[in-house]
N, C-alpha and C positions, 0 to 999 in steps of 0.2 A: 517209913523205911529207913533203917539205920545204915548209913553209908560209910561209917568210920571203919578204918582198918584195925583189926585186932592185933595183927602182927606186922607192923610197918617195916620191920627190918628182917623179915623172914627170908631165909635162903630158899630159892625156888626148888620146886620138885625136879627130879632128873629129866622129866619130859620137857621141861623148859629148854634144855639144851637142844633137843630134837626140833622144837619149834624155831629156835634161833637158826639152826642149820637149814631148815626149810626156807626161812626168810633170806638167808645169805646165799645159798645155792641158787634159789630162784632168781634173786636179784642179779647174780653174775650171769646166768643163762639169758635172762631177758636183755641185759645190757649188751652181751655179745651179739644176740640176734638183731637188736636195733642198730648196731653200729658196724656190722660186718660188711665187707665188700664181696658181692657175689661175682662169680665168673662172668655173668652177663654184663655187669657194670664195668668190669675190667676190660672186656671186649669193646664196650662203648667208648672207653678212654683210649682205645688203640693198643691194648696190651693183649697179645695172643697167648694162649696157654703155653706155647713153646718158648716164648721169651719172658714169661712171668718169673719173677724172682721172689723168694719168700725169706723172711727172717726165720720163720719156723714153718715148715711144710705142714699144712693142715691135714688132719686125717680125712680120708675120703668119706664123704657123706652124700647120700642121695639128696638131690635138691628139694624133694618133697619133705624131707625130715627137718629141714632148717626152720620153717615156720612152726612145725609141731614142737620142736625143742624150745623155741622162743615162747610160744603160747603156754606150754607146760611150765616153763620157768616163771612167767608172769603170774600164773595161777598159784604156783608154790610160794612165790614172794608175798602175794596178797594173803594167802591162807596163813603163812607163817607170821605175818604182821598182825593179823586178827587174833591168832592164838596167843602171841606174846602179850598183846594188849589185854586180852581176856584174863590171862594169868595175873597180870598186874592189877587189873581192876577188881578181881575176885579176892585180892589180898594174899594170893599164894606166892607172890614174888614182890620184892620191894621195888619201888620206882627206879632205884639206881640200877637194878639188874636189867630192867626193860630199857633204860637209857643206854646202858652198855651195849645191849643187843642192837639198838637202832643206830648207835654211833659206828657200828661195824658195817652198816649197809653201804655207805660210800666206798669203803674199802672193797667190798664185793663188786660194786659197780665199776670201780677202777680196774679190778681184775678182769671182768668181762670185756671192758674196753681195750685193755692191754692185749688180751688174747685175740680180739678182732683185728687190731692193728698189726700184731706180730704175724698173723696168718694171712694178711691181705696180700694179694698179688701186686707186684710193682716191678719197676725196672731199676736195677742198680741197688744202691744202699737204701735201707728202709729208715729214712730220716724221721719219719713219723713215729716209729717205735722209740727212737732216742728222745724225741720231744715228749712223748707220753710218759716215759720213765722219768725224765728230768722234771716235769711239772707235777705229775701225779704221785711220784714217790714221796716227796716231802709232805704233800697233802695227806696221803695215806698214813704217814707216820703221826701226823697231828691227830687224826681220827683214832688211830690205835692207842695213842697215849690218853686221849679222852675216854675211850672205852675202859682202858685199864684203870684210870682214875675213878670212874663210876663204880667199877667192880670193887676196887679197894675201899671206896667209901661204904659200900654195902657190907663188906666183910668187917670193917672197923665198927660200923654201927651195930652189927649183930654181936660182935665181941663185947662191946660196951654194955649191951642190954643183958648180958648173962649174969 
């Protein structure tokens, strides 16, 4: 079986963008689900719903929907990752495109974590939100620059091959 790629610098099909969106949206939803503070946890810490303070007031969600959203997010993330890898392995997308997609995953995870912290019930100022932005903001920038570099490399390689 010949495993060499015939088009190593090929621009991915438009569906590759959809696969990347599945990967990123699913990652963000799963990260939010894994790191959110439920009202029951807040009550266990002594924070009643009347005294809870939010940086961003979360939209009302029935409690049963939270694990459903998280599980669907995890399934979407895994499916998106499998489809991105499949496109790259089949030679329909250059490695740099897949690398760019996967370098965006930490940014999506940071987004889910940021939303979980911003909508967490607390008392007084939400210092955790400030810490998350202070720490994860520069890290997200590093990953965004890495993804931009991978995509730029793929575009330059494609241009060079013409």
